[in-house]
N, C-alpha and C positions, 0 to 999 in steps of 0.2 A: 257366320261365327255370329250368334244374335246375343242381344244385349238387351238390360230391362229397357221398357218404355214405360213412362209416363203417358196416360191418357186424360186426354180430355173431352169431355162428353157436350154435345150440343144438342138443345131438343127442346119441344111446347113445354113448358111449364104442367102443361094438363096430364092426365093419368094417364100414362101410355098401353092402358087396357083400351083406351078408344080406339077409333079409328085412325089410321095413319103411322100408327107405331110399327116399324119394322120386324121383321119376326127375331130378329138379331140384331145387334149394332154393325155397323160395317166403319169402315174407315172411309175417309173423305181424300185420302192423300198418303200416299208412300214415303218411307224412308227405307232407304237400301239393307240390306240385313246386317252389315256391321255394324251400321248406325243408328245411334242412339239419343232417348230423348222424347219431345213431345210428339204425337202425333193427333189428327181430330177424328171423334166418331161420331158418326150421324145414327140417333136412335127413332127419327119419324123420317117419312118419305120427304116430308116437304124439308125439311133443315138439310137432309141428305143433296135433294135436288141446288137448294138454292149453294149449300156451301161450294159445290163441283162448278156452280156456275161463278161463283166469287174467286176462286182459283184460276177459273179459265178467263175471268177479268183482271187477273193479278190485283186483286182487291184485300187478297191475305200477304202480312208480312212476316215472314221467317228471317230468324237471326241463329246461326249457327255459330258455335267456337269449334277449333280445330289447333292442334299443335302440329306445327310443320317441323323439315329440315330447313338448316339454312336462315341466315339472318335477311328476313322480309322486310320491305322498306315500303312508304308509301309511293307509289310508283303509279303512272298510266300505262298500262300494259293492253296495249290495241294492236290486235294480228287481222284485224279484219276490214274489209272494206264495204263490207255489208249493215246498216245502220240496226240497231237495238233500240228498239221502246223501251225508256228509263220514266214508269209513273212516279218517281220519287225524284221530290227537290230538296229534300234534307240532308242529300249527302254529301254538298258540296266539302270539298277539301279530304275527301274520303279515298282510297287507290282505287282502281277499277281492271278488271279484266276484260276485256271485250277480245274473242273470239270466237268462229264457230264451232259447233258440234254437229255434226252429221248435215253440215251444210246449210244449217240453221244459225242466223245471229244470236249469240249468248253472250250476257253483260253478269259480272260478278261484283260486289263494290265491299269494301273489305277496308277492317281498322285492325292497327296491330295493340296487343293488349300486353305483351311483356317478353322479353326474351331472356334466355336462360343458356347458360353455356355446356358446353354436349361434346363427347370427343368423340360419336359415332363417324364414319368415316364419309355418311352421306350429309352430315350434319354441316360441316366443313367450320368447326367451333363453337356455335349457336342452333338454337331450336328456337322457334316463335309460336308464341301464342295468340291466335287471331280471330277475330269475330268476322263472321261472314254473311251477307245479305243478298241472295240469288234474285235477279232481277228477272230471269226468264228462268225457266225450269226445266231444263234439260236431262236426259240421264245421267247420274254421276257427273253433273256439270262441277259439282264445285270437287271435286276429286282431281277432277280431268283440268280444271281449268290452274288448281297448284299446279299440277303437275308440268303443264305446259309453261309455265314460270318460271320453275325449275327448283320449287318449294313443295316437294311430295309430302303428304297428310304420314306420321308417323304410324305403323303400324298397317297401310294400304298396300295389300300384298299385291293389290292388282297393277297398282300403277306408279310406287315407290321401286327405284331399282333395287331391290334387292337382292343378292346372288343367288344364285340357284341353291345351293347347301342351307343359306337362311331361312329362305322362302320355305324349304321341304321343312325344316327344323321346327319354325312357327306354324304352320299348316298341322304339323302333325303332334305338337305338344300342346295346342292349345286347352288353355284350364283358366278360367275363369277365377276357381275358387283360389289358386294359390298366390302365394306373396309375388307382387307386383316384382319384384328385383329377378325374380326366376325366368319368367317369361316378359319382359318389359314391350316386347313387338307382340303381344298376344291379343291386343286389343287398339282397334283402328280409333286415331283419336279425334273423331268426329263426330258433334255431339246437336242435336237441335234447341236450342236452350229457349227460344222466347218466340213466340205467335200472338199475331193479333189480325182481327177481322171483324168487321159491320156485322151482330148479332143477326143468323139468319133467319128466326120471327120476330125479331121485336125491333122494330125502324128506329132507328136514331141512336142505337147502345152499340157501344163496340166492345168486343170480348177480348182479354187479353189474359195472356197465361205466361208464366217463368219460372224456369228454375234456376239453380245455381250449377255451376260445372261437376260433371262426376269426381269424385275424390282422386280417383286415379292419375287426373292430372297433376295434384299438385305433386304428388307422390313420383311421377316421370318428372315431373321438373328439379324437387329433390334429388332424384336419382342421379340424375342428368349432372349435377351441380356437383355431388358426391365425388363421379365418376371424374369428371374433371379436373377437383380439388388433388384426387389418388394420381393422377395422371394414366387412367384406365380408361378403354377403349367402353362405351355402352353401347 
């Protein structure tokens, strides 16, 4: 399932018809197909090479926002005996999830944005809106880490424990243009909202881009509260 993606271009200020321009823009990192938000696109060979190097060196900081089942708290979830390098020292007091993925140390930091009442059986009374900062970059890291601590992402048909009938119904009836209340689980609530990194071709400058959360997040919170007030499952 694809979602709308906002694209951030990084390149020289020079005319792209000159030497060094790529034949077509290339992404320098990926989002899961069910995840929306910011991605970075390079338009020159130089910016592509430097962006790839910065991602490898963990110089690119990304913030995601998710809505998860349950009432998440700021705990230190440490399931790994292996150390995970954390180059960010501004996250003191944040929650952490430290658990191996594919036998590799993996670290996620998070902050709670809000909680809302919800009657869905997996919610156990609440859903939580949470901001996430992946320190490492393993495949499906945020989705797996949240599932490991018992708070899977709303609409994650792979890692959340939807029953078989629910899963098949959501897969068969995904329609992003339909009213949200008709298919409330048809969109995975994981969105890349912010990214910052050193400018790939202008030393000393920092590039930063930020999005507002998608509108359907508030629709989901309102829908869940309404379902709670009516005493109905959502």
